[in-house]
N, CA, C and O atoms as a DFTB+ gen file, in Angstrom:
552 C
 N C O
     1  1     -41.569      77.542     164.659
     2  2     -42.694      77.513     163.604
     3  2     -42.044      78.304     162.503
     4  3     -41.609      77.473     161.706
     5  1     -41.835      79.245     162.180
     6  2     -41.656      80.187     161.165
     7  2     -40.383      79.574     160.741
     8  3     -40.475      79.170     159.582
     9  1     -39.210      79.358     161.281
    10  2     -37.869      79.007     160.941
    11  2     -38.243      77.798     159.914
    12  3     -37.815      77.893     158.764
    13  1     -39.082      76.585     160.308
    14  2     -39.303      75.485     159.823
    15  2     -40.165      75.493     158.379
    16  3     -40.199      74.570     157.565
    17  1     -40.715      76.529     158.304
    18  2     -41.396      76.881     157.154
    19  2     -40.867      77.525     156.508
    20  3     -41.436      77.791     155.449
    21  1     -39.168      78.290     156.824
    22  2     -38.764      78.674     155.951
    23  2     -37.453      77.633     155.527
    24  3     -36.885      77.648     154.436
    25  1     -37.226      76.995     156.345
    26  2     -36.418      76.119     155.838
    27  2     -37.290      74.751     154.401
    28  3     -36.876      74.225     153.368
    29  1     -38.413      74.719     155.075
    30  2     -39.274      73.802     154.080
    31  2     -39.318      75.073     152.591
    32  3     -38.813      74.607     151.570
    33  1     -39.537      75.662     152.539
    34  2     -39.750      76.818     151.245
    35  2     -38.376      77.245     150.524
    36  3     -38.240      77.464     149.320
    37  1     -37.274      77.322     151.636
    38  2     -35.979      76.664     150.508
    39  2     -35.353      75.836     150.257
    40  3     -34.352      75.930     149.546
    41  1     -35.932      74.400     150.970
    42  2     -36.124      72.983     150.393
    43  2     -36.262      73.016     149.235
    44  3     -35.403      72.694     148.415
    45  1     -37.635      73.506     148.943
    46  2     -38.530      73.261     147.894
    47  2     -37.753      74.321     146.521
    48  3     -37.541      73.943     145.369
    49  1     -37.497      75.488     147.021
    50  2     -37.311      76.079     146.076
    51  2     -35.517      75.280     145.323
    52  3     -35.269      75.438     144.127
    53  1     -34.770      74.699     146.015
    54  2     -33.314      74.703     145.334
    55  2     -33.796      72.877     144.856
    56  3     -33.540      72.340     143.778
    57  1     -34.429      72.341     145.871
    58  2     -35.031      71.194     144.583
    59  2     -35.896      71.660     143.048
    60  3     -35.661      70.969     142.056
    61  1     -36.314      72.161     142.995
    62  2     -36.785      72.930     141.778
    63  2     -35.373      73.523     140.904
    64  3     -35.344      73.293     139.695
    65  1     -34.271      74.246     141.511
    66  2     -33.267      75.145     140.753
    67  2     -32.498      73.347     140.655
    68  3     -33.437      72.566     140.506
    69  1     -31.521      72.799     140.687
    70  2     -31.118      71.155     141.075
    71  2     -31.636      70.320     140.060
    72  3     -30.890      69.475     139.566
    73  1     -33.142      70.467     139.565
    74  2     -33.763      69.849     138.247
    75  2     -33.758      70.221     137.114
    76  3     -34.263      69.762     136.089
    77  1     -33.150      71.100     137.328
    78  2     -32.953      72.212     136.028
    79  2     -34.134      72.836     135.220
    80  3     -34.772      73.843     135.525
    81  1     -34.360      71.729     133.710
    82  2     -35.773      72.131     132.911
    83  2     -36.779      71.039     133.240
    84  3     -37.847      70.869     132.651
    85  1     -36.320      70.340     134.229
    86  2     -37.138      69.099     134.276
    87  2     -38.780      69.843     134.467
    88  3     -39.710      69.877     133.662
    89  1     -38.703      70.246     135.494
    90  2     -39.894      70.799     135.829
    91  2     -40.766      71.281     134.664
    92  3     -41.928      70.914     134.490
    93  1     -40.115      72.113     133.904
    94  2     -40.907      73.055     132.355
    95  2     -40.806      72.128     131.900
    96  3     -41.962      71.943     131.520
    97  1     -39.880      70.709     131.393
    98  2     -40.920      69.552     130.218
    99  2     -42.092      69.218     130.743
   100  3     -43.149      69.505     130.181
   101  1     -42.006      68.313     132.338
   102  2     -43.543      67.710     132.529
   103  2     -44.392      68.548     132.551
   104  3     -45.547      68.135     132.656
   105  1     -44.183      69.912     132.468
   106  2     -45.489      70.926     132.608
   107  2     -45.848      70.834     131.148
   108  3     -47.055      70.723     130.931
   109  1     -44.971      70.859     129.999
   110  2     -45.252      70.414     128.949
   111  2     -46.134      70.006     128.278
   112  3     -47.000      70.429     127.511
   113  1     -45.569      68.565     128.934
   114  2     -45.856      67.130     127.818
   115  2     -46.853      67.449     128.746
   116  3     -47.677      67.948     127.981
   117  1     -47.488      67.528     130.151
   118  2     -48.667      67.278     130.813
   119  2     -49.715      68.372     129.774
   120  3     -50.828      67.941     129.472
   121  1     -49.360      69.524     129.360
   122  2     -50.150      70.139     128.547
   123  2     -50.437      69.817     127.242
   124  3     -51.433      70.125     126.586
   125  1     -49.569      69.233     126.954
   126  2     -50.174      68.943     125.617
   127  2     -50.851      67.192     125.491
   128  3     -51.126      66.660     124.416
   129  1     -50.994      66.604     126.713
   130  2     -51.247      65.503     126.637
   131  2     -52.709      65.583     126.955
   132  3     -53.649      64.837     126.679
   133  1     -52.627      66.624     127.566
   134  2     -54.386      67.505     127.734
   135  2     -55.159      67.295     127.061
   136  3     -56.222      66.677     127.106
   137  1     -54.298      68.170     125.923
   138  2     -55.132      68.152     124.618
   139  2     -55.151      66.708     123.863
   140  3     -55.027      66.454     122.665
   141  1     -55.301      66.059     124.712
   142  2     -55.633      64.775     123.729
   143  2     -54.604      64.346     122.430
   144  3     -54.409      63.151     122.212
   145  1     -54.037      65.268     121.686
   146  2     -53.001      64.974     120.704
   147  2     -51.574      64.924     120.934
   148  3     -50.780      65.832     121.181
   149  1     -51.391      63.536     120.786
   150  2     -49.795      63.961     120.605
   151  2     -48.888      63.882     119.500
   152  3     -49.423      63.565     118.438
   153  1     -47.312      64.144     119.466
   154  2     -46.625      64.442     118.516
   155  2     -45.521      63.586     118.866
   156  3     -44.972      63.866     119.932
   157  1     -45.072      62.613     118.221
   158  2     -43.746      61.897     118.206
   159  2     -42.643      62.904     117.051
   160  3     -42.638      63.973     116.440
   161  1     -41.763      61.639     117.305
   162  2     -40.495      63.123     116.786
   163  2     -40.599      62.902     115.386
   164  3     -40.743      61.773     114.917
   165  1     -40.545      63.719     114.845
   166  2     -40.554      64.026     112.937
   167  2     -41.862      64.985     112.820
   168  3     -42.034      65.599     111.766
   169  1     -42.900      65.137     114.024
   170  2     -43.797      65.785     113.826
   171  2     -44.919      64.894     113.330
   172  3     -45.866      65.221     112.614
   173  1     -44.702      63.984     113.723
   174  2     -46.236      63.258     113.464
   175  2     -47.401      63.128     114.610
   176  3     -47.220      62.580     115.697
   177  1     -48.516      63.675     114.216
   178  2     -49.894      63.491     114.879
   179  2     -50.203      62.323     115.240
   180  3     -50.186      61.343     114.495
   181  1     -50.549      62.325     116.558
   182  2     -50.814      60.827     116.988
   183  2     -52.480      61.233     117.548
   184  3     -52.437      62.348     118.067
   185  1     -53.725      60.719     117.577
   186  2     -54.654      60.814     118.490
   187  2     -55.523      59.254     118.355
   188  3     -55.513      58.567     117.334
   189  1     -56.150      58.951     119.457
   190  2     -56.845      57.574     119.756
   191  2     -58.450      58.454     119.613
   192  3     -58.816      59.575     119.966
   193  1     -59.028      57.475     119.020
   194  2     -60.508      57.994     118.900
   195  2     -61.319      56.564     119.250
   196  3     -61.065      55.444     118.807
   197  1     -62.672      57.072     120.447
   198  2     -63.037      56.209     120.732
   199  2     -64.354      56.125     119.903
   200  3     -65.414      56.738     120.031
   201  1     -63.922      55.091     118.932
   202  2     -65.183      55.487     117.720
   203  2     -64.136      54.237     116.742
   204  3     -62.914      54.094     116.763
   205  1     -65.344      53.368     115.830
   206  2     -64.957      52.300     114.895
   207  2     -63.984      52.716     113.911
   208  3     -63.760      53.883     113.589
   209  1     -63.351      51.553     113.401
   210  2     -61.845      52.602     112.252
   211  2     -63.366      52.834     111.208
   212  3     -63.187      53.895     110.610
   213  1     -64.515      52.328     110.871
   214  2     -65.074      52.696     109.695
   215  2     -65.745      54.034     110.253
   216  3     -65.274      54.947     109.574
   217  1     -66.419      54.422     110.962
   218  2     -66.135      55.982     111.015
   219  2     -64.807      56.546     111.169
   220  3     -64.606      57.228     110.164
   221  1     -64.398      56.564     111.485
   222  2     -63.313      57.422     111.439
   223  2     -62.205      57.505     110.183
   224  3     -61.265      58.271     109.973
   225  1     -62.735      56.394     109.465
   226  2     -62.480      56.565     107.835
   227  2     -62.977      57.242     107.445
   228  3     -62.264      58.107     106.935
   229  1     -64.664      57.504     107.309
   230  2     -65.138      58.293     106.921
   231  2     -64.917      59.626     107.070
   232  3     -64.655      60.426     106.173
   233  1     -65.077      59.922     108.696
   234  2     -64.913      61.137     108.986
   235  2     -62.740      61.323     108.644
   236  3     -62.470      62.507     108.848
   237  1     -61.949      60.839     108.402
   238  2     -61.014      61.406     107.933
   239  2     -61.199      61.503     106.620
   240  3     -60.383      62.339     106.231
   241  1     -61.776      61.136     105.790
   242  2     -62.167      61.202     103.838
   243  2     -62.838      62.266     103.495
   244  3     -62.708      62.940     102.473
   245  1     -63.742      62.439     104.593
   246  2     -64.466      64.060     105.099
   247  2     -63.648      65.277     105.217
   248  3     -63.442      66.141     104.365
   249  1     -63.170      65.180     106.560
   250  2     -61.949      66.045     106.471
   251  2     -60.888      66.325     105.745
   252  3     -60.643      67.528     105.657
   253  1     -60.187      65.612     105.203
   254  2     -59.437      65.680     103.554
   255  2     -60.201      66.501     102.431
   256  3     -59.677      67.385     101.753
   257  1     -61.597      66.051     102.329
   258  2     -62.494      66.742     101.473
   259  2     -62.739      68.135     101.310
   260  3     -62.899      68.710     100.233
   261  1     -62.765      68.798     102.799
   262  2     -63.196      70.044     103.115
   263  2     -62.071      70.119     103.553
   264  3     -62.299      70.265     104.754
   265  1     -60.587      70.126     103.394
   266  2     -59.195      70.303     103.581
   267  2     -58.686      71.103     101.975
   268  3     -57.792      71.892     101.667
   269  1     -59.941      70.310     101.130
   270  2     -59.413      70.276     100.123
   271  2     -57.950      69.573      98.960
   272  3     -57.261      69.777      97.961
   273  1     -58.284      68.571     100.202
   274  2     -56.956      67.579      99.873
   275  2     -57.157      66.312      99.292
   276  3     -57.965      65.534      99.799
   277  1     -56.306      65.923      97.959
   278  2     -56.797      64.726      97.272
   279  2     -56.547      63.538      97.549
   280  3     -55.347      63.305      97.690
   281  1     -57.339      62.561      97.701
   282  2     -56.883      61.438      98.057
   283  2     -56.359      61.105      96.965
   284  3     -56.812      61.424      95.865
   285  1     -55.124      60.276      97.204
   286  2     -54.509      59.378      96.051
   287  2     -54.624      58.131      96.105
   288  3     -54.902      57.563      95.048
   289  1     -54.491      57.514      97.043
   290  2     -54.957      55.964      97.432
   291  2     -55.174      55.681      98.689
   292  3     -54.685      56.324      99.618
   293  1     -55.946      54.668      98.817
   294  2     -56.294      54.237     100.233
   295  2     -56.183      52.064     100.207
   296  3     -56.882      51.269      99.579
   297  1     -55.261      51.865     100.969
   298  2     -54.637      50.454     101.002
   299  2     -55.119      49.932     102.416
   300  3     -55.480      50.714     103.296
   301  1     -55.101      48.585     102.572
   302  2     -55.814      48.006     103.495
   303  2     -54.411      47.285     104.098
   304  3     -53.611      46.813     103.290
   305  1     -54.140      47.215     105.569
   306  2     -53.043      46.682     106.266
   307  2     -53.538      45.593     107.151
   308  3     -54.749      45.386     107.078
   309  1     -52.949      44.961     107.855
   310  2     -53.251      43.671     108.771
   311  2     -53.860      44.146     109.928
   312  3     -54.619      43.366     110.502
   313  1     -53.661      45.472     110.485
   314  2     -54.325      46.458     111.758
   315  2     -55.156      47.754     111.189
   316  3     -55.606      48.532     112.031
   317  1     -55.349      47.983     109.983
   318  2     -56.255      49.293     109.781
   319  2     -56.470      49.660     108.056
   320  3     -56.884      48.943     107.146
   321  1     -55.968      51.174     108.060
   322  2     -55.827      51.210     106.471
   323  2     -54.614      52.442     106.439
   324  3     -54.025      52.997     107.366
   325  1     -54.554      52.544     105.531
   326  2     -53.390      53.751     105.066
   327  2     -53.404      54.308     104.240
   328  3     -52.925      53.826     103.215
   329  1     -54.000      55.721     104.227
   330  2     -54.169      56.856     103.210
   331  2     -53.024      57.867     102.872
   332  3     -52.280      58.539     103.586
   333  1     -53.138      57.748     101.732
   334  2     -52.345      58.404     100.834
   335  2     -52.791      59.745      99.759
   336  3     -53.315      59.737      98.645
   337  1     -52.446      60.568     100.410
   338  2     -52.875      62.180      99.750
   339  2     -51.817      63.228      99.311
   340  3     -50.621      63.320      99.587
   341  1     -52.718      64.070      98.461
   342  2     -52.001      64.916      98.125
   343  2     -52.188      66.258      97.880
   344  3     -53.281      66.480      97.360
   345  1     -51.417      67.357      98.097
   346  2     -51.556      68.950      97.856
   347  2     -50.336      69.128      96.243
   348  3     -49.704      68.384      95.493
   349  1     -50.579      70.503      96.418
   350  2     -49.455      71.123      95.211
   351  2     -48.137      70.816      96.045
   352  3     -47.138      70.499      95.398
   353  1     -48.062      70.880      97.328
   354  2     -46.675      70.971      97.661
   355  2     -46.350      69.830      98.854
   356  3     -45.356      69.898      99.577
   357  1     -47.151      68.995      98.913
   358  2     -47.281      68.066     100.663
   359  2     -47.413      66.731     100.071
   360  3     -47.959      66.626      98.973
   361  1     -47.189      66.213     100.382
   362  2     -47.531      64.632     100.748
   363  2     -47.847      63.816     102.023
   364  3     -46.991      63.689     102.899
   365  1     -49.198      63.207     102.137
   366  2     -49.779      63.182     103.309
   367  2     -49.928      61.702     103.600
   368  3     -50.295      60.877     102.762
   369  1     -49.615      61.439     104.844
   370  2     -49.502      59.899     104.615
   371  2     -50.292      59.427     106.332
   372  3     -49.685      59.478     107.401
   373  1     -51.596      59.039     106.166
   374  2     -52.328      59.097     107.241
   375  2     -52.691      57.251     107.511
   376  3     -53.130      56.573     106.582
   377  1     -52.418      56.646     108.922
   378  2     -52.404      55.523     109.196
   379  2     -53.412      55.555     110.345
   380  3     -53.387      56.406     111.234
   381  1     -54.329      54.531     110.255
   382  2     -55.177      54.540     111.079
   383  2     -55.482      52.556     111.459
   384  3     -55.445      51.445     110.930
   385  1     -55.728      53.164     112.556
   386  2     -55.410      51.063     113.093
   387  2     -56.036      51.381     114.071
   388  3     -56.125      52.454     114.669
   389  1     -56.923      49.439     114.388
   390  2     -58.077      49.901     115.163
   391  2     -57.312      49.080     116.239
   392  3     -56.938      47.910     116.152
   393  1     -57.125      50.159     117.524
   394  2     -56.921      49.427     118.782
   395  2     -57.887      47.835     118.971
   396  3     -57.775      46.611     118.914
   397  1     -58.760      48.837     119.202
   398  2     -60.656      47.873     119.498
   399  2     -61.104      47.567     118.306
   400  3     -60.358      47.584     117.327
   401  1     -62.543      47.207     118.225
   402  2     -63.623      47.519     117.730
   403  2     -63.931      48.781     118.007
   404  3     -63.886      49.521     117.024
   405  1     -64.254      49.317     119.096
   406  2     -64.772      50.413     118.833
   407  2     -63.483      51.550     119.050
   408  3     -63.866      52.656     119.431
   409  1     -62.188      51.408     118.871
   410  2     -61.254      52.441     119.317
   411  2     -60.235      52.406     118.048
   412  3     -59.887      51.292     117.657
   413  1     -59.830      53.346     117.506
   414  2     -59.118      53.433     116.652
   415  2     -57.802      54.792     116.517
   416  3     -58.105      55.959     116.270
   417  1     -56.965      54.515     116.646
   418  2     -55.836      55.220     116.041
   419  2     -55.300      55.674     115.119
   420  3     -54.754      54.897     114.336
   421  1     -55.248      57.613     114.789
   422  2     -55.002      58.011     113.685
   423  2     -53.620      58.169     113.807
   424  3     -53.299      58.565     114.928
   425  1     -52.564      57.968     112.920
   426  2     -51.193      58.858     112.804
   427  2     -50.988      59.434     111.678
   428  3     -51.066      58.742     110.662
   429  1     -50.624      61.077     111.560
   430  2     -50.636      61.349     110.598
   431  2     -49.265      62.328     110.054
   432  3     -48.893      63.301     110.709
   433  1     -48.808      62.036     109.170
   434  2     -47.546      62.756     108.492
   435  2     -47.957      63.520     107.319
   436  3     -48.667      63.012     106.451
   437  1     -47.517      64.778     107.260
   438  2     -47.276      65.417     106.322
   439  2     -46.096      66.067     106.026
   440  3     -45.600      66.879     106.807
   441  1     -45.443      65.682     104.614
   442  2     -44.243      66.140     104.264
   443  2     -44.277      67.431     103.360
   444  3     -45.052      67.188     102.435
   445  1     -43.805      68.593     103.253
   446  2     -43.703      69.707     102.421
   447  2     -42.319      69.131     101.688
   448  3     -41.339      68.592     102.202
   449  1     -42.705      69.558      99.800
   450  2     -42.035      69.374      99.264
   451  2     -41.318      67.944      99.548
   452  3     -40.252      67.772      98.958
   453  1     -41.558      67.411      99.977
   454  2     -40.477      66.046     100.366
   455  2     -39.823      65.786     101.112
   456  3     -39.409      64.635     101.247
   457  1     -39.441      66.918     101.983
   458  2     -38.419      67.363     102.398
   459  2     -38.296      67.486     104.087
   460  3     -37.579      67.005     104.963
   461  1     -39.531      68.504     103.994
   462  2     -39.377      68.939     105.463
   463  2     -41.173      68.421     106.479
   464  3     -42.275      68.292     105.947
   465  1     -40.953      68.306     107.452
   466  2     -42.096      67.821     107.930
   467  2     -42.909      69.501     108.092
   468  3     -42.425      70.581     108.430
   469  1     -44.814      68.981     107.539
   470  2     -45.353      69.644     108.277
   471  2     -46.171      69.379     109.361
   472  3     -47.340      69.051     109.158
   473  1     -45.685      69.483     110.600
   474  2     -46.622      69.177     112.005
   475  2     -47.797      70.328     111.828
   476  3     -48.461      70.075     112.834
   477  1     -48.423      71.351     111.234
   478  2     -49.042      72.485     111.382
   479  2     -50.618      71.413     110.753
   480  3     -51.753      71.264     111.205
   481  1     -49.681      70.714     109.186
   482  2     -51.064      70.335     108.714
   483  2     -51.118      69.015     109.475
   484  3     -52.272      68.750     109.813
   485  1     -50.149      68.043     109.872
   486  2     -50.698      66.619     110.682
   487  2     -51.502      66.971     111.329
   488  3     -52.532      66.297     111.349
   489  1     -51.401      68.360     112.276
   490  2     -52.301      68.210     113.126
   491  2     -54.262      68.485     112.826
   492  3     -55.226      67.940     113.364
   493  1     -54.201      69.305     112.003
   494  2     -54.971      69.884     111.505
   495  2     -56.140      68.992     110.809
   496  3     -57.367      69.076     110.846
   497  1     -55.143      68.003     110.088
   498  2     -56.065      66.923     109.470
   499  2     -56.471      65.927     110.936
   500  3     -57.650      65.577     110.976
   501  1     -55.813      65.589     111.801
   502  2     -56.229      65.190     112.996
   503  2     -57.948      65.590     113.648
   504  3     -58.968      64.932     113.850
   505  1     -57.370      67.628     113.876
   506  2     -58.228      68.039     114.214
   507  2     -59.738      67.933     113.865
   508  3     -60.738      67.808     114.572
   509  1     -59.517      68.045     112.294
   510  2     -60.399      68.308     111.455
   511  2     -61.210      67.188     111.252
   512  3     -62.373      67.337     110.878
   513  1     -60.587      65.752     111.517
   514  2     -61.222      64.087     111.589
   515  2     -61.818      64.590     112.666
   516  3     -63.036      64.661     112.502
   517  1     -61.385      65.036     113.884
   518  2     -62.328      65.017     115.535
   519  2     -63.967      65.798     115.152
   520  3     -65.121      65.392     115.286
   521  1     -63.459      66.897     114.704
   522  2     -64.848      67.935     114.109
   523  2     -65.756      67.216     113.311
   524  3     -66.908      67.096     113.730
   525  1     -65.401      66.657     112.107
   526  2     -65.907      65.178     111.236
   527  2     -66.570      64.290     112.280
   528  3     -67.785      64.091     112.248
   529  1     -65.854      63.807     113.116
   530  2     -66.790      62.343     114.085
   531  2     -67.789      62.869     114.892
   532  3     -68.908      62.393     115.084
   533  1     -67.198      64.117     115.455
   534  2     -68.835      65.029     116.686
   535  2     -70.026      65.522     115.850
   536  3     -71.178      65.653     116.264
   537  1     -69.482      65.827     114.355
   538  2     -70.311      66.093     113.805
   539  2     -71.444      65.171     113.371
   540  3     -72.625      65.507     113.294
   541  1     -70.961      64.012     113.108
   542  2     -71.352      62.560     112.651
   543  2     -72.265      62.077     113.861
   544  3     -73.390      61.685     113.548
   545  1     -71.946      62.062     115.081
   546  2     -72.573      61.548     116.451
   547  2     -74.171      62.224     116.097
   548  3     -75.225      61.614     115.915
   549  1     -73.941      63.506     116.082
   550  2     -75.425      64.485     116.306
   551  2     -76.427      64.048     115.342
   552  3     -77.534      64.586     115.315
């Protein structure tokens, strides 16, 4: 019986080693997914909220105001809205998309000096929008 357990352990260890870094990738992916915030290519921050477009829009504008980010324009699209905002050295685009009447997806892109992506700012805008949504519920 003990010999069988050793073989099983060796088999499992060799499986992990043969798959190279894939377990690490899957672990990181799982950790990122559990936070509810996703990042796409180019440091784009995504999040879906169980809240109607109107509430998410108000929360986003409140979050930008609290962060001291100036809203340049708000444009309506077929599926939602695009909010363009600026700071002294960043341009920010926030897309709000109605997934359903009660669900809204936010996508945030922040560019520093119109060249470099600023993932931290994009993520913080989404986080502050979430906080504003929670405050408005109570």
